[in-house]
C-alpha positions in Angstrom: 9.9 25.6 -0.5 13.3 24.7 0.9 14.6 21.2 0.6 17.5 19.1 2.0 19.2 15.8 1.3 19.3 13.0 3.9 23.0 13.7 4.3 22.0 17.0 6.0 19.6 15.4 8.5 19.8 16.5 12.1 17.7 15.6 15.2 14.7 17.8 15.4 14.5 18.8 11.8 11.0 19.0 10.3 10.2 17.3 7.1 7.1 17.4 4.9 6.3 14.0 3.5 3.1 13.5 1.5 1.7 16.7 2.9 2.2 15.7 6.5 4.9 17.2 8.9 7.3 14.8 10.6 10.1 15.5 13.0 13.4 13.4 12.8 13.9 11.6 16.1 16.7 9.2 15.1 18.8 8.5 12.0 21.9 6.5 11.0 23.8 5.7 7.9 24.3 2.2 6.4 26.0 0.8 3.4 29.3 -0.5 2.3 31.7 1.1 -0.2 30.2 -0.9 -3.1 26.6 -0.3 -2.3 24.6 2.9 -2.3 24.5 4.4 1.1 21.1 4.6 2.8 19.9 6.7 5.7 17.6 4.9 8.1 15.3 7.2 10.1 12.7 7.1 12.8 10.2 9.9 12.3 7.2 11.2 14.4 4.1 12.3 12.7 3.2 15.7 14.2 -0.5 15.4 13.5 -1.1 11.9 15.0 2.0 11.4 17.2 2.7 8.0 15.6 6.3 6.9 14.8 7.3 5.5 11.5 10.6 4.2 10.2 11.7 5.1 6.7 14.8 4.6 4.6 16.1 7.3 2.2 18.7 7.2 -0.5 21.5 9.8 0.1 20.7 11.7 -3.2 17.0 12.1 -2.5 15.7 15.7 -1.9 13.0 16.2 0.7 11.0 19.4 1.5 11.4 21.0 4.9 8.2 21.8 6.9 7.6 25.2 8.4 5.6 25.7 11.6 
C-alpha cells in the first residue's frame, strides 16, 4: 500500500485512517522554527459524510486510499 507524509498533502487526496477513507478538504502548516511543525487538516469521511479536524506531525506516514 502506498503511503505519504503530511508534507505531500494536496486538496482532494484520499487517505485511509483506521480503515476508513477520508478526502482532504483543507490543510495548513503551523509551527515556529523551534517547535516541530504540525499540519492541521479538515477531512471528510467518505462513508458517513462527516467532517473531522486532525493534526499530523510532519514526519508521520499515512496510507493512501484507493477507490
